[in-house]
C-alpha positions in Angstrom: 114.4 152.0 162.1 117.0 154.6 161.1 116.6 156.2 157.7 120.2 157.5 157.2 120.6 156.0 153.7 117.8 154.6 151.5 117.8 153.4 148.0 114.7 154.1 145.8 114.2 152.0 142.8 111.5 152.8 140.2 110.2 150.8 137.3 112.2 151.8 134.2 110.3 153.6 131.5 107.3 154.3 133.8 106.6 158.0 134.4 104.2 157.4 137.3 106.7 155.2 139.1 109.5 157.8 138.5 107.3 160.6 139.8 106.6 158.7 143.0 110.3 157.9 143.4 111.2 161.6 143.1 108.5 162.6 145.6 109.7 160.0 148.1 113.3 161.1 147.7 112.4 164.7 148.4 110.5 163.8 151.5 113.3 161.6 152.8 116.0 164.2 152.1 113.9 166.6 154.2 114.3 164.2 157.0 118.1 164.2 156.6 118.3 160.9 154.7 120.8 160.3 152.0 119.0 158.8 149.0 120.2 156.8 146.0 117.6 156.7 143.2 117.5 154.8 139.9 115.5 152.8 137.5 115.2 149.0 137.3 114.2 147.1 134.2 115.3 144.7 131.5 118.3 146.8 130.6 118.7 148.7 133.8 120.3 147.2 136.9 121.1 149.9 139.5 122.0 147.5 142.4 125.7 147.0 141.8 126.2 150.8 141.6 124.1 151.4 144.6 125.9 148.8 146.7 129.3 150.0 145.6 128.7 153.7 146.1 126.9 153.4 149.5 128.7 155.6 152.0 127.1 153.9 155.0 124.9 150.9 155.5 121.7 150.9 153.5 118.7 151.0 155.9 115.9 150.4 153.4 115.1 149.8 149.8 111.9 151.4 148.5 110.8 149.6 145.3 108.2 151.3 143.2 106.9 149.1 140.4 105.2 145.7 140.2 106.2 142.2 141.2 109.0 141.9 138.6 110.7 145.0 140.0 110.2 143.7 143.6 111.7 140.3 142.6 114.7 141.9 141.0 115.3 143.9 144.2 115.0 140.8 146.3 117.5 138.9 144.1 120.0 141.7 144.3 119.7 142.8 147.9 119.0 139.5 149.8 122.7 138.8 150.5 123.1 142.2 152.2 119.9 141.7 154.2 118.5 145.0 153.2 114.7 145.3 154.0 112.5 146.1 151.0 109.3 148.1 151.0 107.7 147.3 147.7 104.7 149.4 146.4 102.8 148.6 143.2 103.2 151.9 141.2 103.0 151.3 137.5 103.2 147.6 137.8 100.9 145.0 136.2 101.0 142.4 138.9 100.9 143.2 142.6 100.8 140.0 144.6 104.1 140.8 146.3 103.8 144.6 146.5 101.7 146.9 148.7 98.9 148.8 147.0 99.7 152.4 146.1 96.3 153.4 147.3 97.3 152.5 150.9 100.7 154.1 150.7 100.6 157.5 152.4 104.3 158.4 152.3 104.4 160.8 155.2 102.7 158.3 157.5 105.0 155.6 156.3 108.2 157.6 157.2 106.8 158.4 160.6 105.9 154.8 161.3 109.4 153.6 160.2 111.2 156.1 162.3 109.1 155.2 165.3 109.6 151.4 164.8 105.9 150.9 164.3 106.0 148.4 161.4 106.0 144.6 160.9 108.5 142.7 158.8 107.5 139.8 156.7 110.3 137.3 156.1 110.0 135.5 152.8 111.7 132.5 151.4 113.6 132.7 148.2 114.2 129.6 146.1 117.0 129.1 143.6 116.6 126.8 140.6 118.8 125.6 137.7 117.8 123.8 134.6 120.4 121.2 133.4 120.0 119.7 130.0 121.6 116.4 129.2 122.9 115.9 125.7 123.1 112.4 124.3 125.8 111.6 121.8 125.4 108.6 119.5 128.3 107.1 117.8 128.0 105.2 114.6 130.2 102.1 114.5 
């Protein structure tokens, strides 16, 4: 995998997640990677800005937070087929994310650059709730 341009998303309002994001950004920039970094949360959606300001194809999205942060990334990046590496840093649920205890950043960058990784393809469902309104007329 090439790591020319990477986006790093951290859980908004979480200092630990932000600290990890900044550490990852510094390490990737040392490898010559262009990094776009920002928070994601209820009132923060960095994806439109990231996608509009990307100077070249985005090779990877690193998501640091819990399952909610990872799901937000998936919703926003699926159409562009950007792979997501989600790590549970500062999140409450971690069913969809990797454990931060197993996330040695320097080893991860090395494995990605040497194409020594596996991709899990996941299905995404879309649902809509429609409500019927009954009108009753009096004669």
